[in-house]
C-alpha positions, 0 to 999 in steps of 0.5 A, spaced: 499 499 500 505 504 501 508 503 495 503 503 491 501 511 495 507 513 493 507 512 486 500 514 485 503 521 489 509 522 485 504 522 479 499 527 481 505 531 483 508 531 476 501 533 473 501 538 478 507 541 476 505 541 469 501 547 470 507 552 472 511 551 466 512 558 465 517 561 470 513 567 474 517 574 475 514 575 481 511 570 486 507 573 493 507 568 498 501 570 503 495 574 501 494 578 508 494 586 506 501 587 505 501 581 500 495 584 497 499 590 495 505 587 494 502 583 488 497 589 486 504 593 485 508 588 482 502 586 477 501 593 475 509 594 473 508 589 468 511 583 471 508 576 471 506 575 479 503 570 482 500 570 489 500 564 493 496 563 499 493 557 504 486 560 503 483 563 498 476 564 501 481 569 507 485 573 502 486 580 506 482 577 512 482 582 517 486 578 523 485 583 528 481 589 529 476 591 524 479 598 522 484 600 517 489 606 519 489 611 525 495 614 529 501 613 523 497 608 520 493 612 517 498 616 513 501 610 511 495 608 508 495 614 504 502 614 502 500 607 499 494 610 495 498 616 493 504 611 490 497 606 486 496 601 492 489 599 494 488 600 501 485 607 500 480 605 495 478 598 499 476 601 506 473 607 503 468 603 499 467 598 505 467 603 511 461 603 516 464 609 520 470 614 519 474 619 524 480 623 523 484 623 530 488 628 532 484 634 530 486 638 536 494 638 533 497 640 527 494 637 520 501 633 520 498 629 526 491 628 523 490 621 522 484 618 517 481 612 521 475 608 518 472 602 522 471 597 516 466 592 514 470 585 515 466 581 510 466 586 505 473 588 506 476 581 504 470 581 498 473 588 495 479 586 495 479 580 492 475 582 486 480 588 485 486 583 485 481 579 480 480 584 476 488 586 476 491 584 469 498 580 470 496 576 476 494 569 477 492 566 484 494 558 487 492 556 494 497 551 498 501 552 503 508 554 501 513 549 504 520 551 502 524 555 497 528 554 491 535 557 493 541 555 488 548 558 489 545 563 493 539 566 489 532 565 489 529 561 484 522 560 486 518 556 491 515 549 493 509 547 496 506 542 501 505 537 495 511 538 492 510 542 487 515 547 484 514 554 481 519 558 478 521 565 479 525 570 478 523 574 485 519 571 491 516 576 497 514 573 503 508 576 507 507 571 512 505 575 518 503 570 524 503 564 520 511 562 520 510 556 526 505 560 529 503 558 536 496 560 539 496 560 546 489 561 551 491 560 558 495 554 559 493 551 552 497 552 546 496 549 538 499 551 532 496 556 528 497 562 523 491 565 526 484 562 529 481 557 525 487 556 520 493 552 520 501 555 521 506 555 515 512 551 516 518 550 512 520 557 510 523 559 516 528 553 516 530 554 509 531 562 510 535 560 517 539 555 512 541 560 506 544 564 512 538 569 515 537 569 523 531 568 526 527 570 532 520 570 535 514 575 536 508 576 539 501 579 538 494 578 541 487 579 540 481 580 544 474 576 545 469 577 539 462 576 542 455 576 541 453 584 540 445 582 542 448 580 548 450 588 550 446 593 554 449 599 550 445 604 554 451 603 559 455 605 554 458 612 551 456 612 544 462 613 540 460 617 533 463 618 527 465 625 524 459 629 522 463 631 516 467 624 514 473 625 509 476 619 506 482 615 504 484 614 497 485 620 493 482 617 487 474 620 485 472 612 484 470 613 492 467 618 496 465 620 503 460 616 508 453 618 508 451 614 513 455 611 519 455 606 524 456 608 531 461 605 536 461 604 543 466 606 549 466 603 556 471 602 562 474 597 566 474 597 573 478 595 579 472 589 579 475 586 573 482 588 574 481 583 580 478 577 576 483 578 571 490 577 576 486 571 578 489 567 573 495 570 572 498 564 575 495 561 568 497 566 564 503 564 558 505 571 559 507 571 566 508 563 567 513 564 562 510 560 556 511 566 552 517 570 552 517 573 545 517 581 543 511 583 544 508 590 540 510 596 544 503 601 542 498 594 543 500 592 550 494 586 553 490 588 558 493 584 563 499 587 561 496 594 561 493 592 568 500 589 571 504 595 568 500 601 570 497 599 576 495 605 579 490 606 573 482 604 576 480 603 569 481 603 561 477 604 556 475 599 552 471 600 545 466 596 542 467 595 535 462 593 530 464 587 525 460 590 520 453 593 517 449 586 517 453 582 523 452 582 530 459 580 532 463 586 536 470 586 537 473 589 544 478 593 542 483 593 549 481 587 552 487 583 547 488 578 552 491 570 553 488 569 559 485 563 560 477 563 556 474 562 564 478 569 566 476 572 560 469 571 560 468 572 568 471 579 568 468 581 561 461 580 564 463 585 570 465 590 566 458 595 564 454 593 559 457 586 558 453 583 564 449 579 559 455 578 554 456 571 549 462 569 547 463 568 539 471 566 540 476 568 546 482 572 545 488 569 544 496 570 543 499 568 538 508 567 536 511 566 530 517 567 526 521 573 524 526 576 520 
């Protein structure tokens, strides 16, 4: 049986390789925001480009909060737009709220930010990419890099398919050897519900690159129907909203969806501390570098113990969904602690979870 299977597998791989007889100019690995922009930029300049991702259904998935822009990031989105990128256009077309942050300061500090419709954002990105000439797509895990005499020659997939290219752009995000942490539980993954990617790190290390580990986190997603918004502060968009893109193919929002704001409390902080002994951040399971400007809720109450409360922004995930993103409550604490603490926040007394928050460790270079 093993012999028959191996012969069958080799014949299938040989057949698959026939689909990629031509050499690409550019292969982009990973279809997050960076990968989508890289693929669009390359293809629009003329080179024959291939975008490879583990799931074509998750192109441009908003892995964390359903928003684009903000302080510093808003300026970057506009710079990308000025260079011919798509992020500003997609953000405008799928926004549900627009705010210009830092208006009390000078114009150089103004920072555009949109709350986005998560599902429409990914759909719009895919439609724009599919309408881009010179761009092909392929769904599979990239398992390794083809490197000959110190030069990149292409990629190798998990099925053993070799695709040749004169250059390869890696935009792997959190997927390279990704490890998800929820309390004392840990499992491989690039983000919730999706597999990690293995093999690229090892090839890069063998080629002389140095690898490290970083970590980031995300908050719980909850059912907006279970929340009491009357106990929260309504956060409306700008009365005269602007937009991201300088092009005339988008226009400012006419109708907007409100976000809301509530706060943690000393009671919430005490409940969170009950789980510190099971926290991967505090018991040594996570030793990777974390983001400087996006600390977890447990990190905030530990580093800023004098603060009696912290803001939580209650952000809708789209026009027609009840799913809500709890911005400011990023955590890797055990799920029972997450639920108990969040249930003690004003407006969340009857909260229902869609999924708990988690931390993720991944390779970087």
